[in-house]
C-alpha positions in Angstrom: 125.5 88.9 83.9 125.9 86.7 87.0 125.3 89.8 89.2 122.1 90.5 87.4 120.8 86.9 87.9 121.7 87.2 91.6 119.7 90.4 91.9 116.6 88.6 90.5 116.7 86.3 93.5 116.3 89.2 96.0 119.1 88.0 98.3 118.0 89.9 101.4 114.5 88.4 101.2 116.0 85.0 100.7 118.2 85.5 103.7 115.2 86.4 105.9 113.3 83.4 104.6 116.3 81.1 105.5 116.6 82.7 109.0 112.9 82.1 109.7 113.2 78.5 108.5 116.2 78.1 110.8 114.0 79.4 113.7 111.4 76.7 113.1 114.1 74.0 112.8 115.9 75.1 116.0 112.8 75.5 118.1 111.6 72.1 117.1 114.9 70.6 118.2 114.8 72.5 121.5 111.2 71.4 122.2 112.4 67.8 121.7 115.4 68.3 124.1 118.1 68.7 121.5 120.7 71.5 121.3 121.7 70.9 117.7 124.9 69.1 118.7 124.5 66.0 116.5 126.2 65.8 113.1 123.0 64.6 111.5 121.1 67.6 112.8 123.7 69.9 111.2 123.5 68.0 108.0 119.7 68.4 107.9 120.1 72.1 108.7 122.6 72.5 105.8 120.2 70.8 103.4 117.3 72.8 104.7 119.1 76.0 104.1 120.2 75.1 100.5 116.7 73.9 99.5 115.0 76.9 101.1 117.3 79.4 99.5 116.9 77.8 96.1 113.1 77.7 96.2 112.9 81.2 97.6 115.2 82.5 94.9 113.1 80.8 92.3 109.9 82.3 93.6 111.4 85.8 93.7 112.8 85.4 90.2 109.5 84.1 88.8 107.6 87.0 90.3 109.9 89.5 88.5 109.8 87.6 85.2 105.9 87.8 85.3 105.6 91.4 86.5 108.4 93.0 84.4 105.9 95.2 82.4 104.5 96.6 85.7 108.0 97.0 87.1 109.0 99.1 84.1 106.2 101.6 84.9 107.2 101.9 88.6 109.9 104.2 89.8 110.8 101.8 92.6 111.3 98.8 90.3 112.2 100.1 86.9 115.9 99.6 87.5 115.6 95.9 88.1 117.5 93.6 85.7 114.6 92.5 83.5 113.0 96.0 83.0 116.5 97.4 82.2 117.0 94.7 79.6 119.9 93.0 81.2 118.0 89.8 81.3 115.2 88.8 79.0 111.8 87.8 80.6 112.1 84.3 79.1 115.6 83.8 80.6 114.3 85.0 84.0 111.3 82.7 83.8 113.6 79.7 83.0 116.0 80.6 85.7 113.2 81.0 88.2 111.6 77.6 87.3 115.0 75.9 87.5 115.8 77.4 91.0 112.3 76.6 92.3 112.3 72.9 91.2 115.9 72.4 92.3 114.9 73.6 95.7 111.7 71.6 96.0 113.4 68.3 94.8 116.5 69.0 96.9 114.3 69.3 100.0 112.4 66.1 99.0 115.6 64.1 98.6 117.7 65.4 101.4 115.2 66.6 104.1 111.7 65.0 103.8 108.6 65.1 101.7 106.6 67.3 104.1 109.2 70.1 103.9 109.3 69.7 100.1 105.6 70.0 99.7 105.5 73.1 101.9 108.1 74.6 99.7 106.0 73.7 96.6 103.0 75.3 98.3 104.9 78.4 99.0 106.0 78.9 95.4 102.6 78.0 94.0 100.8 80.3 96.4 103.2 83.2 95.8 103.2 82.9 92.0 99.8 81.6 91.1 97.7 83.3 93.7 99.4 86.3 95.2 101.0 87.6 92.0 97.8 87.7 89.9 95.6 88.9 92.8 97.7 92.1 93.1 95.7 93.3 90.0 92.3 92.1 91.3 91.9 92.9 95.0 93.6 94.6 97.9 93.3 91.3 99.8 96.4 90.2 97.9 98.4 91.3 100.9 96.7 88.8 103.2 97.1 86.0 100.5 100.7 87.0 100.0 101.4 86.7 103.7 100.6 83.0 103.6 103.7 81.9 101.6 105.7 84.4 103.6 104.7 82.6 106.8 105.4 79.1 105.7 109.3 78.9 106.0 109.4 78.5 109.8 106.8 75.7 109.4 109.0 74.0 106.9 111.9 74.4 109.3 109.8 72.8 112.1 108.9 69.8 110.0 112.6 69.4 109.0 113.2 68.5 112.6 110.1 66.7 113.7 106.8 65.3 112.3 104.9 66.6 115.4 102.4 69.4 114.7 102.0 71.5 117.8 100.6 74.8 118.9 104.1 76.2 118.6 104.0 75.5 114.9 100.9 77.7 114.6 102.5 80.4 116.7 105.5 80.6 114.3 103.3 80.8 111.3 101.1 83.4 112.9 104.1 85.6 113.9 105.4 85.7 110.3 101.9 86.2 108.9 100.9 89.1 111.2 104.2 90.9 110.9 103.9 91.1 107.1 100.6 93.2 107.2 101.9 96.4 108.8 105.2 95.9 107.0 103.7 95.8 103.5 100.9 98.3 104.1 103.5 100.8 105.2 105.4 100.1 101.9 102.2 100.2 99.9 101.4 103.7 101.4 104.9 105.0 100.7 104.6 103.9 97.0 100.9 104.2 96.5 101.2 106.2 93.3 103.8 103.8 92.0 101.6 100.8 92.6 98.7 102.6 90.8 101.0 103.1 87.8 101.9 99.5 87.9 98.3 98.4 87.9 98.3 97.0 91.4 95.4 97.3 93.8 96.7 98.1 97.3 94.7 99.1 100.3 96.3 102.5 100.9 95.6 103.4 97.3 91.8 102.8 97.6 90.8 105.0 100.5 92.0 108.6 101.0 91.2 108.7 104.7 93.3 105.5 105.3 90.9 104.3 107.9 90.9 100.7 106.5 94.7 100.8 106.4 94.9 101.9 110.0 92.5 99.2 111.1 94.5 96.5 109.4 97.8 97.8 110.8 96.6 98.1 114.4 94.7 94.8 114.3 97.5 92.6 113.0 100.1 94.4 115.2 98.0 93.7 118.2 97.6 90.0 117.3 101.4 89.9 116.6 102.4 91.2 120.0 100.0 88.9 121.8 101.3 85.9 119.9 105.0 86.8 120.6 104.3 86.8 124.3 102.5 83.5 124.1 105.8 81.8 123.4 106.8 82.6 127.0 103.6 81.1 128.4 104.1 78.0 126.2 107.4 77.6 128.1 109.4 77.7 124.9 111.5 80.6 126.0 112.9 81.9 129.3 112.0 84.8 131.6 114.6 87.0 129.9 112.6 86.8 126.7 109.6 88.2 128.4 111.4 91.4 129.5 113.4 91.9 126.3 110.4 91.3 124.1 108.6 94.1 126.1 111.4 96.5 125.1 111.5 95.3 121.5 107.7 95.4 121.1 107.4 98.8 122.6 109.6 100.3 119.8 107.6 98.6 117.1 104.2 99.6 118.7 105.5 103.2 119.0 106.0 103.3 115.2 102.6 101.8 114.6 100.9 104.3 116.9 102.6 107.2 115.2 101.5 105.9 111.8 97.9 105.3 113.0 97.6 108.8 114.5 99.1 110.6 111.5 99.3 108.7 108.3 101.9 110.3 106.0 105.0 109.3 104.1 107.3 110.1 107.1 105.4 107.9 109.6 104.9 105.1 106.9 108.7 105.1 106.3 109.3 105.0 110.0 106.9 102.0 110.4 108.5 100.2 107.4 112.0 100.5 108.8 110.8 99.7 112.3 109.3 96.5 111.0 112.6 95.6 109.2 114.5 96.0 112.5 111.8 94.3 114.6 111.5 91.0 112.8 115.2 89.8 112.7 115.6 91.1 116.3 112.6 89.1 117.4 113.8 86.0 115.6 117.2 86.4 117.2 115.7 86.9 120.6 113.6 83.8 120.3 116.6 81.7 119.3 118.8 83.0 122.1 116.1 82.7 124.7 115.0 79.2 123.8 
C-alpha cells in the first residue's frame, strides 16, 4: 500500500522539481557572494527541499485523483494505482490535499511567506487551471508550463527577496524547455490522449505544422536564454563552451523531429529533453 501511495507522487518529477528549486536557491546565494557554507543556509535548503517535495507530491497526486477516469482509458496510464483500484480516488484526493497543504504551510513556517505563496500558486495553477484545460484547449501545454517553471523562482526567494533579471531567466528556461518536451510526448501518445478526452496540439493537425512551429520557437528561445546566463556574468567561460556542446545535441533532436515528424523522432526528442535539462541544471550549478 505504501508503495502505491509513493507512486502517486511521481518521485522522478518531484526530484526534478526539487533540483530546479535548488538551482534557484544556489544561484541566488552565489549572486550575493555566498558559497552555501553557513549552517543557516543549509537549514533553509533542507526546509526548502522538504516543503517543495511535499507540495509537488501533493500536486501530482491530486492530478491523478482527478483524472483517474481518463487514465483508465489510456494505455500509458491505465496501470497507475488509482485506475488499477489499489487506491480509491477519494483516498488519493485526501492524500494529495494533505501533502499539498503540509508542503505549503511547512514552507511558510520554515522558509518564508513568498516561497509558500509561490508553492500555493504552483498547486492551484496545476490543479485548477492546467488539469481542466486539458479537455478544453491545446493551449493547456502553455498554461501547464507555468507551475512547472515556478520551483526555481521559489528557490531564489528562499535565499533572497531581490527580484532580478536572473529570476526571470530561470523561470524562462524551465518554461521553454517544457514545450518541446511535452509536445514530443503528446505526439508519441496522440491516440492515447484522444481516448482520454484530452486536447493536445499534435492530435489536432495531421500535418503537424503547428507542432513544429511551437517546438522550434520555444527551443530557439530556450537556447538564447541559456546563453544569456553567461553574459549576465552568473557563470564562467567554461559554461559557454560546454553549453554549446549540450545545446547542439538537443537542437539536433529538434531538427530531426521538425524535418520528419514521426514516432521515432518524437521519442528521440523526448529522451533528448530528459537528458538535456538535468545536464543543463548541473552545468549551471557547477559553472556558477
